[in-house]
C-alpha positions as CSV (number, residue, x, y, z in Angstrom):
1,M,-51.3,44.8,57.4
2,K,-53.2,47.9,58.4
3,R,-57.0,47.4,58.6
4,P,-59.2,50.0,57.0
5,P,-61.6,51.9,59.2
6,A,-64.9,50.4,60.1
7,V,-67.9,51.5,58.1
8,A,-69.6,54.2,60.3
9,R,-72.6,55.2,58.2
10,R,-75.8,53.2,58.0
11,K,-77.2,52.0,54.7
12,T,-79.7,54.5,53.3
13,V,-80.6,52.9,50.0
14,K,-81.0,49.2,49.0
15,N,-77.9,47.7,47.4
16,R,-78.0,47.4,43.7
17,V,-76.2,44.1,43.9
18,H,-76.0,41.7,46.8
19,L,-73.7,38.8,46.7
20,D,-74.2,35.5,48.6
21,L,-70.9,33.7,48.7
22,Q,-70.6,29.9,49.1
23,P,-67.0,28.8,49.8
24,Q,-65.8,25.9,47.8
25,D,-62.5,24.9,49.5
26,R,-63.2,25.8,53.1
27,T,-66.1,26.0,55.6
28,R,-68.3,29.0,56.0
29,D,-66.7,29.9,59.3
30,E,-63.2,29.6,57.9
31,E,-64.2,31.9,55.0
32,V,-65.8,34.4,57.4
33,E,-62.5,34.5,59.4
34,R,-60.5,34.9,56.2
35,L,-62.6,37.8,55.1
36,L,-62.5,39.5,58.4
37,S,-58.7,39.3,58.4
38,L,-58.8,41.0,54.9
39,G,-60.8,44.0,56.2
40,A,-64.4,43.0,56.1
41,V,-66.7,44.1,59.0
42,M,-69.4,41.8,60.4
43,Q,-72.8,43.3,60.1
44,G,-75.0,40.4,61.2
45,D,-74.4,36.9,62.5
46,H,-77.3,34.6,61.5
47,R,-75.6,31.3,62.3
48,K,-77.7,28.8,64.3
49,A,-76.7,26.1,66.8
50,D,-77.6,23.4,64.2
51,G,-74.9,24.7,61.8
52,S,-77.3,26.4,59.4
53,G,-77.5,30.1,58.7
54,W,-75.2,32.8,57.2
55,V,-73.1,35.8,58.1
56,T,-73.6,39.3,56.7
57,L,-70.5,41.3,56.1
58,H,-69.5,44.7,54.7
59,D,-66.4,45.1,52.6
60,P,-64.1,48.1,53.3
61,E,-66.2,50.3,51.0
62,G,-69.4,49.4,52.8
63,N,-70.9,47.0,50.3
64,E,-72.9,44.3,51.9
65,F,-72.6,40.5,51.2
66,C,-73.4,37.2,52.9
67,V,-71.4,34.0,53.4
68,E,-73.4,30.8,53.3
69,R,-72.4,27.3,54.1
70,S,-70.3,25.4,51.6
71,A,-71.9,22.7,49.5
72,A,-70.0,20.1,51.6
73,E,-71.5,21.5,54.8
74,R,-75.0,21.5,53.2
75,A,-74.6,17.9,52.2
76,K,-73.9,16.9,55.8
77,G,-77.2,18.3,56.9
């Protein structure tokens, strides 16, 4: 599968909609890898050593979204 080109332009206006995704059937890290394989581009990695944090991605059209920890990961602490 051919990957779309990376988003080259910087964001100039605030997003009208910003999604925060919380995976239900996999971990945050597994979901990030899945999304990257589908063409998303990592914009910022805010994961911390204790397992907390999130990852900010852009879809192939440049829309920004975040992936948080799953409910199961949050319950573990």
